[in-house]
PDB file of N, CA, C and O in Angstrom:
ATOM      1  N   UNK A   1      23.473  10.995 -23.340  1.00  0.00           N
ATOM      2  CA  UNK A   1      22.114  11.338 -22.816  1.00  0.00           C
ATOM      3  C   UNK A   1      22.131  12.887 -23.480  1.00  0.00           C
ATOM      4  O   UNK A   1      22.991  13.764 -23.412  1.00  0.00           O
ATOM      5  N   UNK A   2      20.492  12.846 -24.315  1.00  0.00           N
ATOM      6  CA  UNK A   2      20.512  14.132 -24.788  1.00  0.00           C
ATOM      7  C   UNK A   2      19.009  14.465 -24.138  1.00  0.00           C
ATOM      8  O   UNK A   2      18.211  13.591 -23.800  1.00  0.00           O
ATOM      9  N   UNK A   3      18.787  15.890 -24.033  1.00  0.00           N
ATOM     10  CA  UNK A   3      17.362  16.307 -23.497  1.00  0.00           C
ATOM     11  C   UNK A   3      16.968  17.066 -24.719  1.00  0.00           C
ATOM     12  O   UNK A   3      17.693  17.790 -25.400  1.00  0.00           O
ATOM     13  N   UNK A   4      15.289  16.695 -24.948  1.00  0.00           N
ATOM     14  CA  UNK A   4      14.755  17.743 -25.688  1.00  0.00           C
ATOM     15  C   UNK A   4      13.714  18.529 -24.902  1.00  0.00           C
ATOM     16  O   UNK A   4      12.845  18.072 -24.159  1.00  0.00           O
ATOM     17  N   UNK A   5      13.965  19.785 -25.204  1.00  0.00           N
ATOM     18  CA  UNK A   5      13.145  20.894 -24.353  1.00  0.00           C
ATOM     19  C   UNK A   5      11.967  20.946 -24.868  1.00  0.00           C
ATOM     20  O   UNK A   5      11.903  21.178 -26.075  1.00  0.00           O
ATOM     21  N   UNK A   6      10.884  20.771 -24.203  1.00  0.00           N
ATOM     22  CA  UNK A   6       9.316  21.149 -24.821  1.00  0.00           C
ATOM     23  C   UNK A   6       8.888  22.329 -24.023  1.00  0.00           C
ATOM     24  O   UNK A   6       8.256  22.224 -22.972  1.00  0.00           O
ATOM     25  N   UNK A   7       9.323  23.670 -24.660  1.00  0.00           N
ATOM     26  CA  UNK A   7       9.316  24.731 -23.675  1.00  0.00           C
ATOM     27  C   UNK A   7       7.674  25.569 -23.893  1.00  0.00           C
ATOM     28  O   UNK A   7       7.309  26.495 -23.168  1.00  0.00           O
ATOM     29  N   UNK A   8       7.027  25.121 -24.794  1.00  0.00           N
ATOM     30  CA  UNK A   8       5.750  25.709 -25.174  1.00  0.00           C
ATOM     31  C   UNK A   8       5.933  27.354 -25.711  1.00  0.00           C
ATOM     32  O   UNK A   8       6.569  27.656 -26.721  1.00  0.00           O
ATOM     33  N   UNK A   9       5.196  28.394 -24.760  1.00  0.00           N
ATOM     34  CA  UNK A   9       5.300  29.736 -25.075  1.00  0.00           C
ATOM     35  C   UNK A   9       6.547  30.293 -24.791  1.00  0.00           C
ATOM     36  O   UNK A   9       7.022  31.058 -25.630  1.00  0.00           O
ATOM     37  N   UNK A  10       7.305  30.003 -23.547  1.00  0.00           N
ATOM     38  CA  UNK A  10       8.537  29.908 -22.582  1.00  0.00           C
ATOM     39  C   UNK A  10       9.805  29.880 -23.766  1.00  0.00           C
ATOM     40  O   UNK A  10      10.240  28.820 -24.217  1.00  0.00           O
ATOM     41  N   UNK A  11      10.306  31.214 -24.175  1.00  0.00           N
ATOM     42  CA  UNK A  11      11.498  30.947 -25.106  1.00  0.00           C
ATOM     43  C   UNK A  11      12.321  32.207 -24.949  1.00  0.00           C
ATOM     44  O   UNK A  11      12.830  32.717 -25.947  1.00  0.00           O
ATOM     45  N   UNK A  12      12.466  32.693 -23.836  1.00  0.00           N
ATOM     46  CA  UNK A  12      13.376  33.890 -23.747  1.00  0.00           C
ATOM     47  C   UNK A  12      14.572  33.441 -22.648  1.00  0.00           C
ATOM     48  O   UNK A  12      14.585  32.508 -21.845  1.00  0.00           O
ATOM     49  N   UNK A  13      15.445  34.349 -22.902  1.00  0.00           N
ATOM     50  CA  UNK A  13      17.233  33.898 -22.075  1.00  0.00           C
ATOM     51  C   UNK A  13      17.209  33.504 -20.646  1.00  0.00           C
ATOM     52  O   UNK A  13      18.077  32.829 -20.094  1.00  0.00           O
ATOM     53  N   UNK A  14      15.978  34.058 -20.013  1.00  0.00           N
ATOM     54  CA  UNK A  14      16.307  33.324 -18.372  1.00  0.00           C
ATOM     55  C   UNK A  14      15.636  32.199 -18.365  1.00  0.00           C
ATOM     56  O   UNK A  14      15.771  31.536 -17.337  1.00  0.00           O
ATOM     57  N   UNK A  15      14.868  31.713 -19.288  1.00  0.00           N
ATOM     58  CA  UNK A  15      14.259  30.500 -19.189  1.00  0.00           C
ATOM     59  C   UNK A  15      15.376  29.495 -19.647  1.00  0.00           C
ATOM     60  O   UNK A  15      15.478  28.425 -19.047  1.00  0.00           O
ATOM     61  N   UNK A  16      16.194  29.792 -20.663  1.00  0.00           N
ATOM     62  CA  UNK A  16      16.960  28.898 -21.153  1.00  0.00           C
ATOM     63  C   UNK A  16      17.958  28.615 -19.852  1.00  0.00           C
ATOM     64  O   UNK A  16      18.445  27.492 -19.724  1.00  0.00           O
ATOM     65  N   UNK A  17      18.204  29.508 -19.036  1.00  0.00           N
ATOM     66  CA  UNK A  17      18.946  29.385 -17.902  1.00  0.00           C
ATOM     67  C   UNK A  17      18.479  28.237 -16.779  1.00  0.00           C
ATOM     68  O   UNK A  17      19.153  27.426 -16.145  1.00  0.00           O
ATOM     69  N   UNK A  18      17.232  28.472 -16.797  1.00  0.00           N
ATOM     70  CA  UNK A  18      16.427  27.545 -15.844  1.00  0.00           C
ATOM     71  C   UNK A  18      16.431  25.918 -16.304  1.00  0.00           C
ATOM     72  O   UNK A  18      16.325  24.969 -15.527  1.00  0.00           O
ATOM     73  N   UNK A  19      16.557  25.859 -17.552  1.00  0.00           N
ATOM     74  CA  UNK A  19      16.583  24.553 -18.592  1.00  0.00           C
ATOM     75  C   UNK A  19      17.788  24.388 -18.036  1.00  0.00           C
ATOM     76  O   UNK A  19      17.746  23.403 -17.298  1.00  0.00           O
ATOM     77  N   UNK A  20      19.030  24.983 -18.047  1.00  0.00           N
ATOM     78  CA  UNK A  20      20.333  24.439 -17.823  1.00  0.00           C
ATOM     79  C   UNK A  20      20.486  23.828 -16.407  1.00  0.00           C
ATOM     80  O   UNK A  20      21.076  22.783 -16.133  1.00  0.00           O
ATOM     81  N   UNK A  21      19.739  24.811 -15.413  1.00  0.00           N
ATOM     82  CA  UNK A  21      19.966  24.460 -13.904  1.00  0.00           C
ATOM     83  C   UNK A  21      19.124  23.197 -13.742  1.00  0.00           C
ATOM     84  O   UNK A  21      19.568  22.249 -13.094  1.00  0.00           O
ATOM     85  N   UNK A  22      17.916  23.162 -14.316  1.00  0.00           N
ATOM     86  CA  UNK A  22      16.986  22.019 -14.371  1.00  0.00           C
ATOM     87  C   UNK A  22      17.783  20.466 -15.010  1.00  0.00           C
ATOM     88  O   UNK A  22      17.622  19.373 -14.467  1.00  0.00           O
ATOM     89  N   UNK A  23      18.550  20.672 -16.126  1.00  0.00           N
ATOM     90  CA  UNK A  23      19.467  19.650 -16.550  1.00  0.00           C
ATOM     91  C   UNK A  23      20.391  19.221 -15.668  1.00  0.00           C
ATOM     92  O   UNK A  23      20.425  18.018 -15.409  1.00  0.00           O
ATOM     93  N   UNK A  24      21.115  19.935 -15.178  1.00  0.00           N
ATOM     94  CA  UNK A  24      22.251  19.625 -14.029  1.00  0.00           C
ATOM     95  C   UNK A  24      21.371  18.704 -12.885  1.00  0.00           C
ATOM     96  O   UNK A  24      21.872  17.668 -12.449  1.00  0.00           O
ATOM     97  N   UNK A  25      20.201  19.101 -12.495  1.00  0.00           N
ATOM     98  CA  UNK A  25      19.436  18.427 -11.535  1.00  0.00           C
ATOM     99  C   UNK A  25      19.030  17.210 -12.490  1.00  0.00           C
ATOM    100  O   UNK A  25      19.248  16.153 -11.898  1.00  0.00           O
ATOM    101  N   UNK A  26      18.756  17.104 -13.165  1.00  0.00           N
ATOM    102  CA  UNK A  26      18.098  15.585 -13.744  1.00  0.00           C
ATOM    103  C   UNK A  26      19.079  14.794 -13.997  1.00  0.00           C
ATOM    104  O   UNK A  26      18.992  13.707 -13.425  1.00  0.00           O
ATOM    105  N   UNK A  27      20.186  14.983 -14.798  1.00  0.00           N
ATOM    106  CA  UNK A  27      21.338  14.240 -15.313  1.00  0.00           C
ATOM    107  C   UNK A  27      21.690  13.018 -13.878  1.00  0.00           C
ATOM    108  O   UNK A  27      21.516  11.806 -14.005  1.00  0.00           O
ATOM    109  N   UNK A  28      22.082  13.528 -12.880  1.00  0.00           N
ATOM    110  CA  UNK A  28      22.835  12.776 -11.697  1.00  0.00           C
ATOM    111  C   UNK A  28      21.498  11.986 -11.527  1.00  0.00           C
ATOM    112  O   UNK A  28      21.822  10.812 -11.347  1.00  0.00           O
ATOM    113  N   UNK A  29      20.365  12.089 -11.508  1.00  0.00           N
ATOM    114  CA  UNK A  29      18.981  11.097 -10.906  1.00  0.00           C
ATOM    115  C   UNK A  29      19.112  10.467 -12.297  1.00  0.00           C
ATOM    116  O   UNK A  29      19.603   9.403 -11.918  1.00  0.00           O
ATOM    117  N   UNK A  30      19.057  10.377 -13.243  1.00  0.00           N
ATOM    118  CA  UNK A  30      18.769   9.766 -14.399  1.00  0.00           C
ATOM    119  C   UNK A  30      20.094   8.822 -14.524  1.00  0.00           C
ATOM    120  O   UNK A  30      19.801   7.631 -14.630  1.00  0.00           O
ATOM    121  N   UNK A  31      21.136   9.036 -14.530  1.00  0.00           N
ATOM    122  CA  UNK A  31      22.473   8.306 -14.608  1.00  0.00           C
ATOM    123  C   UNK A  31      22.134   7.369 -13.263  1.00  0.00           C
ATOM    124  O   UNK A  31      22.243   6.175 -13.540  1.00  0.00           O
ATOM    125  N   UNK A  32      21.777   7.599 -11.976  1.00  0.00           N
ATOM    126  CA  UNK A  32      21.588   6.804 -10.847  1.00  0.00           C
ATOM    127  C   UNK A  32      20.478   5.973 -11.284  1.00  0.00           C
ATOM    128  O   UNK A  32      20.575   4.757 -11.120  1.00  0.00           O
ATOM    129  N   UNK A  33      19.338   6.511 -11.868  1.00  0.00           N
ATOM    130  CA  UNK A  33      18.580   5.252 -12.616  1.00  0.00           C
ATOM    131  C   UNK A  33      18.875   4.198 -13.361  1.00  0.00           C
ATOM    132  O   UNK A  33      18.734   2.998 -13.127  1.00  0.00           O
ATOM    133  N   UNK A  34      19.365   4.849 -14.428  1.00  0.00           N
ATOM    134  CA  UNK A  34      19.910   3.961 -15.477  1.00  0.00           C
ATOM    135  C   UNK A  34      21.107   2.808 -14.728  1.00  0.00           C
ATOM    136  O   UNK A  34      20.890   1.598 -14.787  1.00  0.00           O
ATOM    137  N   UNK A  35      22.021   3.216 -14.225  1.00  0.00           N
ATOM    138  CA  UNK A  35      22.777   2.316 -13.438  1.00  0.00           C
ATOM    139  C   UNK A  35      22.114   1.421 -12.481  1.00  0.00           C
ATOM    140  O   UNK A  35      22.512   0.262 -12.365  1.00  0.00           O
ATOM    141  N   UNK A  36      21.170   1.854 -11.813  1.00  0.00           N
ATOM    142  CA  UNK A  36      20.212   1.031 -11.068  1.00  0.00           C
ATOM    143  C   UNK A  36      19.518  -0.204 -11.767  1.00  0.00           C
ATOM    144  O   UNK A  36      19.316  -1.292 -11.227  1.00  0.00           O
ATOM    145  N   UNK A  37      19.250   0.082 -12.818  1.00  0.00           N
ATOM    146  CA  UNK A  37      18.484  -0.643 -13.905  1.00  0.00           C
ATOM    147  C   UNK A  37      19.288  -1.163 -14.984  1.00  0.00           C
ATOM    148  O   UNK A  37      18.794  -1.332 -16.099  1.00  0.00           O
ATOM    149  N   UNK A  38      20.630  -1.459 -14.700  1.00  0.00           N
ATOM    150  CA  UNK A  38      21.727  -1.664 -15.551  1.00  0.00           C
ATOM    151  C   UNK A  38      21.253  -2.907 -16.527  1.00  0.00           C
ATOM    152  O   UNK A  38      21.905  -2.968 -17.569  1.00  0.00           O
ATOM    153  N   UNK A  39      20.314  -3.823 -16.381  1.00  0.00           N
ATOM    154  CA  UNK A  39      20.138  -5.020 -16.997  1.00  0.00           C
ATOM    155  C   UNK A  39      19.122  -4.373 -18.527  1.00  0.00           C
ATOM    156  O   UNK A  39      18.956  -4.876 -19.639  1.00  0.00           O
ATOM    157  N   UNK A  40      18.659  -3.196 -17.971  1.00  0.00           N
ATOM    158  CA  UNK A  40      18.040  -2.655 -19.331  1.00  0.00           C
ATOM    159  C   UNK A  40      18.719  -1.621 -20.305  1.00  0.00           C
ATOM    160  O   UNK A  40      18.140  -0.944 -21.154  1.00  0.00           O
ATOM    161  N   UNK A  41      20.208  -1.636 -19.981  1.00  0.00           N
ATOM    162  CA  UNK A  41      21.176  -0.729 -20.615  1.00  0.00           C
ATOM    163  C   UNK A  41      22.322  -1.571 -21.183  1.00  0.00           C
ATOM    164  O   UNK A  41      23.393  -1.144 -21.614  1.00  0.00           O
ATOM    165  N   UNK A  42      21.870  -2.958 -21.101  1.00  0.00           N
ATOM    166  CA  UNK A  42      23.234  -3.598 -21.938  1.00  0.00           C
ATOM    167  C   UNK A  42      23.541  -3.042 -23.228  1.00  0.00           C
ATOM    168  O   UNK A  42      22.652  -2.901 -24.068  1.00  0.00           O
ATOM    169  N   UNK A  43      24.683  -2.729 -23.436  1.00  0.00           N
ATOM    170  CA  UNK A  43      24.772  -2.324 -24.798  1.00  0.00           C
ATOM    171  C   UNK A  43      25.098  -0.876 -24.884  1.00  0.00           C
ATOM    172  O   UNK A  43      25.718  -0.495 -25.877  1.00  0.00           O
ATOM    173  N   UNK A  44      24.720   0.072 -23.867  1.00  0.00           N
ATOM    174  CA  UNK A  44      24.713   1.345 -24.336  1.00  0.00           C
ATOM    175  C   UNK A  44      25.485   1.960 -22.725  1.00  0.00           C
ATOM    176  O   UNK A  44      25.045   2.882 -22.039  1.00  0.00           O
ATOM    177  N   UNK A  45      26.170   1.495 -22.569  1.00  0.00           N
ATOM    178  CA  UNK A  45      26.793   2.056 -21.096  1.00  0.00           C
ATOM    179  C   UNK A  45      27.215   3.426 -21.168  1.00  0.00           C
ATOM    180  O   UNK A  45      27.319   3.987 -20.077  1.00  0.00           O
ATOM    181  N   UNK A  46      27.448   4.012 -22.061  1.00  0.00           N
ATOM    182  CA  UNK A  46      27.942   5.319 -22.201  1.00  0.00           C
ATOM    183  C   UNK A  46      26.454   6.462 -22.344  1.00  0.00           C
ATOM    184  O   UNK A  46      26.489   7.678 -22.537  1.00  0.00           O
ATOM    185  N   UNK A  47      25.326   5.648 -22.187  1.00  0.00           N
ATOM    186  CA  UNK A  47      23.955   6.148 -22.301  1.00  0.00           C
ATOM    187  C   UNK A  47      23.895   7.206 -23.243  1.00  0.00           C
ATOM    188  O   UNK A  47      23.250   8.210 -22.940  1.00  0.00           O
ATOM    189  N   UNK A  48      24.527   7.129 -24.452  1.00  0.00           N
ATOM    190  CA  UNK A  48      24.432   8.266 -25.528  1.00  0.00           C
ATOM    191  C   UNK A  48      23.087   7.645 -26.350  1.00  0.00           C
ATOM    192  O   UNK A  48      22.404   8.449 -26.983  1.00  0.00           O
ATOM    193  N   UNK A  49      22.827   6.666 -26.345  1.00  0.00           N
ATOM    194  CA  UNK A  49      21.435   5.982 -27.081  1.00  0.00           C
ATOM    195  C   UNK A  49      20.433   6.581 -26.175  1.00  0.00           C
ATOM    196  O   UNK A  49      19.334   6.288 -26.647  1.00  0.00           O
ATOM    197  N   UNK A  50      20.276   7.336 -25.012  1.00  0.00           N
ATOM    198  CA  UNK A  50      18.956   7.653 -24.317  1.00  0.00           C
ATOM    199  C   UNK A  50      18.865   9.077 -24.539  1.00  0.00           C
ATOM    200  O   UNK A  50      19.763   9.891 -24.324  1.00  0.00           O
ATOM    201  N   UNK A  51      17.303   9.395 -25.143  1.00  0.00           N
ATOM    202  CA  UNK A  51      16.911  10.593 -25.286  1.00  0.00           C
ATOM    203  C   UNK A  51      15.889  10.689 -24.399  1.00  0.00           C
ATOM    204  O   UNK A  51      15.109   9.770 -24.152  1.00  0.00           O
ATOM    205  N   UNK A  52      15.861  12.101 -23.760  1.00  0.00           N
ATOM    206  CA  UNK A  52      14.453  12.385 -23.078  1.00  0.00           C
ATOM    207  C   UNK A  52      14.021  13.702 -23.647  1.00  0.00           C
ATOM    208  O   UNK A  52      14.680  14.581 -24.203  1.00  0.00           O
ATOM    209  N   UNK A  53      12.591  13.602 -23.331  1.00  0.00           N
ATOM    210  CA  UNK A  53      11.624  14.856 -23.529  1.00  0.00           C
ATOM    211  C   UNK A  53      11.415  15.412 -22.160  1.00  0.00           C
ATOM    212  O   UNK A  53      11.118  14.705 -21.197  1.00  0.00           O
ATOM    213  N   UNK A  54      11.592  16.786 -22.105  1.00  0.00           N
ATOM    214  CA  UNK A  54      11.320  17.317 -20.699  1.00  0.00           C
ATOM    215  C   UNK A  54      10.404  18.250 -20.935  1.00  0.00           C
ATOM    216  O   UNK A  54      10.881  19.203 -21.551  1.00  0.00           O
ATOM    217  N   UNK A  55       9.087  18.365 -20.644  1.00  0.00           N
ATOM    218  CA  UNK A  55       8.261  19.102 -20.974  1.00  0.00           C
ATOM    219  C   UNK A  55       7.839  20.098 -19.743  1.00  0.00           C
ATOM    220  O   UNK A  55       7.453  19.669 -18.655  1.00  0.00           O
ATOM    221  N   UNK A  56       7.952  21.332 -20.029  1.00  0.00           N
ATOM    222  CA  UNK A  56       7.347  22.269 -18.827  1.00  0.00           C
ATOM    223  C   UNK A  56       6.255  22.691 -18.722  1.00  0.00           C
ATOM    224  O   UNK A  56       5.967  23.371 -17.737  1.00  0.00           O
ATOM    225  N   UNK A  57       5.388  22.432 -19.641  1.00  0.00           N
ATOM    226  CA  UNK A  57       3.853  22.482 -19.721  1.00  0.00           C
ATOM    227  C   UNK A  57       3.237  21.550 -18.799  1.00  0.00           C
ATOM    228  O   UNK A  57       2.115  21.899 -18.432  1.00  0.00           O
ATOM    229  N   UNK A  58       3.715  20.340 -18.275  1.00  0.00           N
ATOM    230  CA  UNK A  58       3.041  19.306 -18.020  1.00  0.00           C
ATOM    231  C   UNK A  58       3.777  18.671 -16.923  1.00  0.00           C
ATOM    232  O   UNK A  58       3.411  17.688 -16.278  1.00  0.00           O
ATOM    233  N   UNK A  59       5.121  19.512 -16.753  1.00  0.00           N
ATOM    234  CA  UNK A  59       6.327  19.156 -15.843  1.00  0.00           C
ATOM    235  C   UNK A  59       6.572  17.636 -15.829  1.00  0.00           C
ATOM    236  O   UNK A  59       6.173  16.825 -14.993  1.00  0.00           O
ATOM    237  N   UNK A  60       7.155  17.467 -16.693  1.00  0.00           N
ATOM    238  CA  UNK A  60       6.986  15.647 -16.850  1.00  0.00           C
ATOM    239  C   UNK A  60       8.328  15.772 -17.807  1.00  0.00           C
ATOM    240  O   UNK A  60       8.658  16.627 -18.630  1.00  0.00           O
ATOM    241  N   UNK A  61       9.014  14.458 -17.313  1.00  0.00           N
ATOM    242  CA  UNK A  61       9.935  13.556 -18.287  1.00  0.00           C
ATOM    243  C   UNK A  61       9.800  12.468 -18.886  1.00  0.00           C
ATOM    244  O   UNK A  61       9.294  11.687 -18.081  1.00  0.00           O
ATOM    245  N   UNK A  62       9.977  11.956 -19.888  1.00  0.00           N
ATOM    246  CA  UNK A  62       9.693  11.167 -20.329  1.00  0.00           C
ATOM    247  C   UNK A  62      10.716  10.403 -21.754  1.00  0.00           C
ATOM    248  O   UNK A  62      11.258  11.181 -22.540  1.00  0.00           O
ATOM    249  N   UNK A  63      10.869   8.964 -21.932  1.00  0.00           N
ATOM    250  CA  UNK A  63      11.994   8.639 -22.542  1.00  0.00           C
ATOM    251  C   UNK A  63      11.462   9.150 -24.386  1.00  0.00           C
ATOM    252  O   UNK A  63      10.335   8.926 -24.829  1.00  0.00           O
ATOM    253  N   UNK A  64      12.261   9.641 -24.949  1.00  0.00           N
ATOM    254  CA  UNK A  64      11.812  10.149 -26.543  1.00  0.00           C
ATOM    255  C   UNK A  64      11.518   9.097 -27.208  1.00  0.00           C
ATOM    256  O   UNK A  64      11.763   7.977 -26.761  1.00  0.00           O
ATOM    257  N   UNK A  65      11.002   9.281 -28.263  1.00  0.00           N
ATOM    258  CA  UNK A  65      11.143   8.090 -29.334  1.00  0.00           C
ATOM    259  C   UNK A  65      12.266   8.064 -30.281  1.00  0.00           C
ATOM    260  O   UNK A  65      12.331   7.347 -31.279  1.00  0.00           O
ATOM    261  N   UNK A  66      13.263   9.026 -29.826  1.00  0.00           N
ATOM    262  CA  UNK A  66      14.645   8.869 -30.751  1.00  0.00           C
ATOM    263  C   UNK A  66      15.582   7.656 -29.836  1.00  0.00           C
ATOM    264  O   UNK A  66      16.593   7.154 -30.327  1.00  0.00           O
ATOM    265  N   UNK A  67      15.162   7.351 -28.690  1.00  0.00           N
ATOM    266  CA  UNK A  67      16.019   6.065 -27.979  1.00  0.00           C
ATOM    267  C   UNK A  67      15.369   4.824 -28.695  1.00  0.00           C
ATOM    268  O   UNK A  67      14.179   4.702 -28.988  1.00  0.00           O
ATOM    269  N   UNK A  68      16.468   3.857 -28.937  1.00  0.00           N
ATOM    270  CA  UNK A  68      16.173   2.792 -29.251  1.00  0.00           C
ATOM    271  C   UNK A  68      14.800   2.187 -28.572  1.00  0.00           C
ATOM    272  O   UNK A  68      14.504   2.352 -27.389  1.00  0.00           O
ATOM    273  N   UNK A  69      14.012   1.456 -29.534  1.00  0.00           N
ATOM    274  CA  UNK A  69      13.048   0.929 -28.750  1.00  0.00           C
ATOM    275  C   UNK A  69      13.055  -0.191 -27.573  1.00  0.00           C
ATOM    276  O   UNK A  69      12.159  -0.407 -26.757  1.00  0.00           O
ATOM    277  N   UNK A  70      14.425  -0.904 -27.720  1.00  0.00           N
ATOM    278  CA  UNK A  70      14.837  -2.119 -27.028  1.00  0.00           C
ATOM    279  C   UNK A  70      15.309  -1.489 -25.579  1.00  0.00           C
ATOM    280  O   UNK A  70      15.574  -2.213 -24.619  1.00  0.00           O
ATOM    281  N   UNK A  71      15.383  -0.013 -25.539  1.00  0.00           N
ATOM    282  CA  UNK A  71      15.661   0.592 -24.282  1.00  0.00           C
ATOM    283  C   UNK A  71      14.577   1.337 -23.919  1.00  0.00           C
ATOM    284  O   UNK A  71      14.372   1.352 -22.706  1.00  0.00           O
ATOM    285  N   UNK A  72      13.823   1.958 -24.596  1.00  0.00           N
ATOM    286  CA  UNK A  72      12.612   2.809 -24.191  1.00  0.00           C
ATOM    287  C   UNK A  72      11.738   2.385 -23.630  1.00  0.00           C
ATOM    288  O   UNK A  72      11.104   2.995 -22.769  1.00  0.00           O
ATOM    289  N   UNK A  73      11.434   0.723 -24.184  1.00  0.00           N
ATOM    290  CA  UNK A  73      10.549  -0.261 -23.726  1.00  0.00           C
ATOM    291  C   UNK A  73      10.636  -0.707 -22.490  1.00  0.00           C
ATOM    292  O   UNK A  73       9.730  -0.901 -21.679  1.00  0.00           O
ATOM    293  N   UNK A  74      12.414  -0.947 -22.330  1.00  0.00           N
ATOM    294  CA  UNK A  74      12.734  -1.491 -20.884  1.00  0.00           C
ATOM    295  C   UNK A  74      12.499  -0.382 -19.626  1.00  0.00           C
ATOM    296  O   UNK A  74      12.213  -0.759 -18.490  1.00  0.00           O
ATOM    297  N   UNK A  75      12.647   0.911 -19.961  1.00  0.00           N
ATOM    298  CA  UNK A  75      12.714   1.791 -18.945  1.00  0.00           C
ATOM    299  C   UNK A  75      11.281   2.890 -18.898  1.00  0.00           C
ATOM    300  O   UNK A  75      11.224   3.763 -18.033  1.00  0.00           O
ATOM    301  N   UNK A  76      10.488   2.764 -19.635  1.00  0.00           N
ATOM    302  CA  UNK A  76       9.833   3.758 -20.187  1.00  0.00           C
ATOM    303  C   UNK A  76       8.628   4.050 -18.676  1.00  0.00           C
ATOM    304  O   UNK A  76       8.292   5.175 -18.305  1.00  0.00           O
ATOM    305  N   UNK A  77       8.296   3.112 -18.208  1.00  0.00           N
ATOM    306  CA  UNK A  77       7.243   3.215 -17.194  1.00  0.00           C
ATOM    307  C   UNK A  77       7.798   3.491 -16.074  1.00  0.00           C
ATOM    308  O   UNK A  77       7.212   4.272 -15.323  1.00  0.00           O
ATOM    309  N   UNK A  78       9.066   2.920 -15.683  1.00  0.00           N
ATOM    310  CA  UNK A  78       9.521   3.039 -14.313  1.00  0.00           C
ATOM    311  C   UNK A  78      10.072   4.513 -14.259  1.00  0.00           C
ATOM    312  O   UNK A  78       9.828   5.265 -13.315  1.00  0.00           O
ATOM    313  N   UNK A  79      10.987   4.935 -15.568  1.00  0.00           N
ATOM    314  CA  UNK A  79      11.231   6.297 -15.414  1.00  0.00           C
ATOM    315  C   UNK A  79      10.469   7.391 -15.254  1.00  0.00           C
ATOM    316  O   UNK A  79      10.914   8.339 -14.608  1.00  0.00           O
ATOM    317  N   UNK A  80       9.251   7.429 -15.796  1.00  0.00           N
ATOM    318  CA  UNK A  80       8.419   8.248 -15.617  1.00  0.00           C
ATOM    319  C   UNK A  80       8.023   8.182 -14.393  1.00  0.00           C
ATOM    320  O   UNK A  80       7.976   9.278 -13.834  1.00  0.00           O
ATOM    321  N   UNK A  81       7.720   7.285 -13.774  1.00  0.00           N
ATOM    322  CA  UNK A  81       7.236   7.142 -12.224  1.00  0.00           C
ATOM    323  C   UNK A  81       8.012   7.627 -11.281  1.00  0.00           C
ATOM    324  O   UNK A  81       7.490   8.217 -10.335  1.00  0.00           O
ATOM    325  N   UNK A  82       9.415   7.470 -11.359  1.00  0.00           N
ATOM    326  CA  UNK A  82      10.360   7.698 -10.826  1.00  0.00           C
ATOM    327  C   UNK A  82      11.043   9.036 -10.861  1.00  0.00           C
ATOM    328  O   UNK A  82      11.395   9.628  -9.841  1.00  0.00           O
ATOM    329  N   UNK A  83      11.203   9.457 -12.010  1.00  0.00           N
ATOM    330  CA  UNK A  83      11.946  10.697 -12.204  1.00  0.00           C
ATOM    331  C   UNK A  83      11.420  11.971 -12.180  1.00  0.00           C
ATOM    332  O   UNK A  83      10.992  12.142 -13.321  1.00  0.00           O
ATOM    333  N   UNK A  84      11.214  12.932 -11.547  1.00  0.00           N
ATOM    334  CA  UNK A  84      10.482  13.985 -11.557  1.00  0.00           C
ATOM    335  C   UNK A  84      11.345  15.147 -11.560  1.00  0.00           C
ATOM    336  O   UNK A  84      12.548  15.041 -11.319  1.00  0.00           O
ATOM    337  N   UNK A  85      10.687  16.444 -11.868  1.00  0.00           N
ATOM    338  CA  UNK A  85      11.431  17.547 -11.534  1.00  0.00           C
ATOM    339  C   UNK A  85      10.529  18.880 -11.191  1.00  0.00           C
ATOM    340  O   UNK A  85      11.081  19.935 -10.876  1.00  0.00           O
TER     341      UNK A  85
END
């Protein structure tokens, strides 16, 4: 599982610490979500093919275009509705 941080103008050291804290908060939520939707992840059980965009400006998380289309299409709408930070 990989995160792409969309930081906008915020790029100082303290902000990077905040990103780490938020990532530790998001990872368990996303793993639980993926396990609960396991019919969508057949073939990628180690979650390595999932990529997420975390946008601080809009305070949203979305499935990245780097995620293979079959997985992205299967979880996109539900993930963006259910996972927040």
